[in-house]
C-alpha atoms as a printed R data frame, in Angstrom:
   type eleno elety resid chain resno       x       y       z
1  ATOM     1    CA   MET     A     1 112.518 106.905 111.332
2  ATOM     2    CA   MET     A     2 112.033 110.592 110.497
3  ATOM     3    CA   ASN     A     3 110.281 111.182 113.833
4  ATOM     4    CA   TYR     A     4 113.392 110.019 115.675
5  ATOM     5    CA   PHE     A     5 115.287 113.010 114.293
6  ATOM     6    CA   ASP     A     6 112.427 115.572 114.188
7  ATOM     7    CA   SER     A     7 109.162 115.356 116.135
8  ATOM     8    CA   ALA     A     8 107.377 117.300 113.361
9  ATOM     9    CA   TYR     A     9 107.240 114.001 111.473
10 ATOM    10    CA   GLY     A    10 104.702 112.332 113.741
11 ATOM    11    CA   LEU     A    11 101.569 110.247 113.301
12 ATOM    12    CA   GLU     A    12  99.679 112.989 111.431
13 ATOM    13    CA   PHE     A    13 102.529 113.204 108.902
14 ATOM    14    CA   LEU     A    14 102.619 109.418 108.551
15 ATOM    15    CA   ASN     A    15  98.865 109.212 107.944
16 ATOM    16    CA   GLN     A    16  98.971 111.761 105.099
17 ATOM    17    CA   LEU     A    17 101.631 109.877 103.117
18 ATOM    18    CA   LYS     A    18 100.480 108.449  99.793
19 ATOM    19    CA   LYS     A    19 102.830 105.440  99.971
20 ATOM    20    CA   PRO     A    20 105.212 105.029  98.379
21 ATOM    21    CA   ASP     A    21 106.567 108.503  99.014
22 ATOM    22    CA   ILE     A    22 110.321 108.876  98.820
23 ATOM    23    CA   TYR     A    23 112.182 111.461 100.884
24 ATOM    24    CA   LYS     A    24 115.803 112.544 100.874
25 ATOM    25    CA   MET     A    25 117.095 113.325 104.371
26 ATOM    26    CA   VAL     A    26 120.277 115.411 104.732
27 ATOM    27    CA   PHE     A    27 122.240 115.175 107.986
28 ATOM    28    CA   GLU     A    28 125.118 117.047 109.527
29 ATOM    29    CA   ASP     A    29 126.602 114.641 112.051
30 ATOM    30    CA   LEU     A    30 123.405 113.288 113.684
31 ATOM    31    CA   GLU     A    31 121.333 116.438 113.158
32 ATOM    32    CA   LEU     A    32 118.636 116.406 110.469
33 ATOM    33    CA   LYS     A    33 119.203 119.496 108.328
34 ATOM    34    CA   GLU     A    34 116.906 119.083 105.334
35 ATOM    35    CA   VAL     A    35 114.078 116.879 104.108
36 ATOM    36    CA   THR     A    36 113.078 116.874 100.439
37 ATOM    37    CA   ARG     A    37 110.207 114.898  98.927
38 ATOM    38    CA   LEU     A    38 111.550 113.176  95.798
39 ATOM    39    CA   TRP     A    39 108.509 111.204  94.698
40 ATOM    40    CA   ASN     A    40 104.794 111.893  95.024
41 ATOM    41    CA   ALA     A    41 102.895 108.685  94.370
């Protein structure tokens, strides 16, 4: 889902996730403005 809004969140990003990682995504209209990692598993 994150890759839809920002291509920086691609396969390499997905593969480094610890699962479950929890991220807060802040939008302005449909533009992703901020991503914050809330939980490091």
